[in-house]
TIMAR-154350 format. One line per field, with one value per residue (C-alpha): x, y, z; residue number from 1; residue in one letter. Coordinates in steps of 0.05 Angstrom, whole numbers, plus 5000, padded with zeros to 4 digits. Layout:
// residues N
xx <- c(X;...);
yy <- c(Y;...);
zz <- c(Z;...);
k <- c(NUM;...);
r <- c(A;...);
***
This chain:
// residues 263
xx <- c(5426;5409;5339;5368;5406;5345;5304;5353;5360;5284;5277;5330;5294;5228;5260;5294;5232;5186;5236;5240;5165;5165;5226;5195;5129;5163;5202;5136;5107;5163;5143;5068;5046;5001;4940;4971;5026;4975;4938;5003;5023;4957;4963;4981;5055;5083;5025;5012;5080;5079;5013;5038;5098;5055;5009;5068;5074;5003;4933;4874;4843;4906;4906;4833;4842;4905;4864;4814;4871;4896;4829;4831;4902;4889;4837;4896;4925;4871;4890;4963;4951;4909;4960;5017;4979;4960;5029;5067;5034;5075;5129;5190;5198;5218;5158;5108;5130;5140;5071;5039;5076;5058;4986;4985;5011;4966;4903;4925;4941;4876;4838;4874;4853;4779;4749;4720;4670;4678;4616;4637;4709;4688;4637;4688;4741;4696;4670;4741;4762;4700;4719;4793;4775;4731;4784;4840;4802;4835;4905;4900;4911;4985;5027;5088;5152;5206;5256;5323;5337;5394;5442;5411;5338;5336;5377;5332;5268;5295;5321;5257;5214;5263;5262;5185;5182;5233;5191;5126;5151;5200;5150;5087;5098;5104;5056;4993;4950;4922;4988;5018;4961;4978;5051;5035;4992;5038;5040;5113;5106;5073;5127;5181;5148;5145;5218;5240;5196;5186;5258;5259;5188;5165;5112;5049;5067;5082;5019;4980;5008;4990;4921;4907;4920;4858;4808;4857;4863;4788;4800;4854;4801;4758;4818;4825;4750;4754;4814;4779;4714;4740;4803;4771;4715;4755;4825;4885;4909;4840;4830;4896;4883;4812;4835;4889;4838;4792;4848;4870;4798;4782;4843;4829;4758;4785;4834;4778;4733;4788;4806;4734;4730;4793;4762);
yy <- c(5251;5313;5320;5323;5258;5225;5246;5216;5151;5145;5158;5106;5055;5069;5061;4995;4964;4983;4959;4893;4884;4896;4853;4794;4801;4806;4742;4706;4735;4706;4635;4642;4658;4716;4700;4690;4740;4793;4781;4788;4851;4886;4880;4947;4927;4996;5041;5004;5018;5089;5102;5069;5115;5175;5157;5164;5238;5259;5255;5214;5273;5279;5204;5204;5264;5232;5169;5211;5237;5166;5143;5196;5178;5104;5113;5127;5058;5025;5069;5054;4979;4987;5030;4983;4920;4950;4978;4916;4874;4911;4953;4945;4959;5032;5055;5011;5031;5105;5108;5077;5124;5186;5163;5151;5220;5254;5221;5225;5300;5315;5276;5314;5380;5365;5378;5309;5285;5213;5190;5223;5199;5129;5126;5150;5102;5041;5063;5070;5002;4970;4998;4979;4908;4899;4927;4883;4818;4789;4803;4762;4691;4688;4640;4668;4631;4613;4670;4670;4723;4772;4803;4872;4852;4859;4924;4953;4936;4959;5025;5044;5031;5066;5129;5130;5122;5178;5223;5208;5214;5271;5315;5301;5360;5408;5387;5372;5310;5307;5306;5260;5212;5216;5199;5143;5108;5108;5036;5023;4948;4942;4987;4942;4880;4913;4932;4863;4816;4852;4843;4769;4743;4788;4841;4797;4753;4814;4848;4786;4795;4869;4858;4806;4858;4898;4857;4859;4935;4940;4909;4961;5014;4983;4985;5060;5071;5037;5078;5143;5124;5088;5127;5187;5152;5090;5120;5112;5043;5012;5045;5019;4948;4947;4973;4919;4865;4889;4884;4815;4790;4814;4779;4715;4716;4726;4669;4622;4642;4631;4563;4542;4566;4525;4462);
zz <- c(5502;5461;5432;5361;5370;5401;5340;5291;5330;5335;5260;5244;5287;5252;5183;5201;5233;5175;5123;5159;5154;5079;5064;5101;5065;4997;5010;5024;4960;4918;4938;4939;4867;4844;4885;4954;4940;4924;4989;5028;4990;5006;5081;5114;5115;5103;5121;5187;5218;5190;5226;5289;5292;5275;5333;5380;5361;5346;5377;5354;5316;5273;5259;5240;5193;5163;5150;5110;5068;5060;5034;4980;4961;4964;4910;4864;4879;4838;4779;4794;4788;4725;4689;4706;4686;4619;4603;4626;4571;4518;4550;4594;4668;4663;4621;4659;4729;4710;4679;4741;4789;4749;4746;4821;4839;4788;4816;4889;4885;4849;4901;4956;4925;4941;5010;5020;5070;5093;5055;4989;4990;5010;4952;4901;4928;4921;4852;4825;4851;4821;4752;4759;4781;4720;4672;4699;4703;4640;4666;4730;4705;4684;4725;4761;4739;4788;4797;4832;4883;4866;4916;4911;4922;4997;5000;4945;4983;5050;5024;4987;5047;5094;5051;5051;5127;5135;5089;5126;5197;5184;5147;5188;5234;5175;5120;5161;5168;5098;5060;5113;5099;5025;5036;5084;5032;4972;4946;4962;4968;4900;4870;4899;4870;4801;4803;4826;4786;4720;4694;4711;4710;4653;4647;4639;4700;4743;4718;4741;4811;4812;4782;4835;4889;4872;4913;4972;4963;4974;5042;5054;5039;5093;5139;5128;5135;5203;5224;5208;5242;5304;5325;5359;5398;5417;5421;5375;5400;5392;5325;5298;5323;5296;5228;5224;5243;5187;5135;5158;5163;5092;5062;5100;5072;5001;5011;5034;4976;4925;4954;4950;4877;4860;4890);
k <- c(1;2;3;4;5;6;7;8;9;10;11;12;13;14;15;16;17;18;19;20;21;22;23;24;25;26;27;28;29;30;31;32;33;34;35;36;37;38;39;40;41;42;43;44;45;46;47;48;49;50;51;52;53;54;55;56;57;58;59;60;61;62;63;64;65;66;67;68;69;70;71;72;73;74;75;76;77;78;79;80;81;82;83;84;85;86;87;88;89;90;91;92;93;94;95;96;97;98;99;100;101;102;103;104;105;106;107;108;109;110;111;112;113;114;115;116;117;118;119;120;121;122;123;124;125;126;127;128;129;130;131;132;133;134;135;136;137;138;139;140;141;142;143;144;145;146;147;148;149;150;151;152;153;154;155;156;157;158;159;160;161;162;163;164;165;166;167;168;169;170;171;172;173;174;175;176;177;178;179;180;181;182;183;184;185;186;187;188;189;190;191;192;193;194;195;196;197;198;199;200;201;202;203;204;205;206;207;208;209;210;211;212;213;214;215;216;217;218;219;220;221;222;223;224;225;226;227;228;229;230;231;232;233;234;235;236;237;238;239;240;241;242;243;244;245;246;247;248;249;250;251;252;253;254;255;256;257;258;259;260;261;262;263);
r <- c(M;S;P;E;L;L;F;W;L;S;L;L;L;K;M;V;V;T;A;G;F;V;V;G;A;A;M;V;T;E;R;A;G;P;M;I;G;A;L;V;A;T;L;P;I;A;A;G;P;S;Y;F;F;L;A;L;D;H;D;S;A;F;I;A;Q;S;A;L;G;S;I;A;A;H;T;A;T;G;V;F;A;L;I;Y;A;A;L;A;Q;R;Y;G;M;A;I;S;V;A;G;A;V;V;G;W;F;A;V;A;L;S;M;R;A;V;A;W;T;F;A;S;V;A;G;V;N;L;A;V;F;A;V;C;I;A;L;T;S;H;Y;R;H;V;A;M;P;L;V;S;R;R;W;Y;D;I;P;L;R;A;S;M;V;A;V;L;V;A;A;V;V;G;S;S;G;Y;V;G;P;T;F;T;G;L;L;A;I;Y;P;I;V;M;T;C;L;M;L;I;F;H;P;R;A;G;G;P;A;T;A;A;L;I;A;N;T;L;W;G;L;V;G;F;S;A;C;L;F;T;L;H;I;A;T;V;P;L;G;T;P;A;G;L;I;L;A;L;A;V;S;I;G;W;N;L;M;L;F;A;L;R;R;R;R;V;K);
***
């Protein structure tokens, strides 16, 4: 088998596997309501497989540096959620999603332009999320109505994620670890949820789902912190596993706290 054919088959497999992860998680979200759906959506569903596949081609230093770029870009996800939640109260899907996406890239690219240390980027990341959580608190309590699945939902989700994986994996050898980390962290799952739920559940209900993701996204920050710190000394496999464990543990803690609050 030629190296070129092997590359394309490998890339196709990566796209299919990652898309399957996201589609499965989105189907769970549809039935779970804003609180549980948000916790599912903030697990490293898309970024996790992307980093796994990157680890097959790059060493632990590349992965650790990519994680630092991802922390900077992930800061923009808090702004992304805030912009969408605010716009969705009054505007349709196109304006709300476009505004959030433009805001994400503007913040992510400006963050990428700075030569961050781990301490500085972690501090900015947590400060931004603290502000965004406070500003979206009054959007989080709208119930999600029942919505029927349409024929194009699964193809839409799968194709969006597949394109992102192709961009991340295909460009990683050319754009360097920092920009690779930025692409790997784009909130593709949240974008899919906006595109699918906004036309049927309405802006305020979809905004509640997105606003509820912010506490879970703090756990994703902790996941990236762990990946950056642990990958070089422990090795890439241990770093990836530990980072995933941190994300899952954080969301389980949030679930337990919210259940206790409901009772």
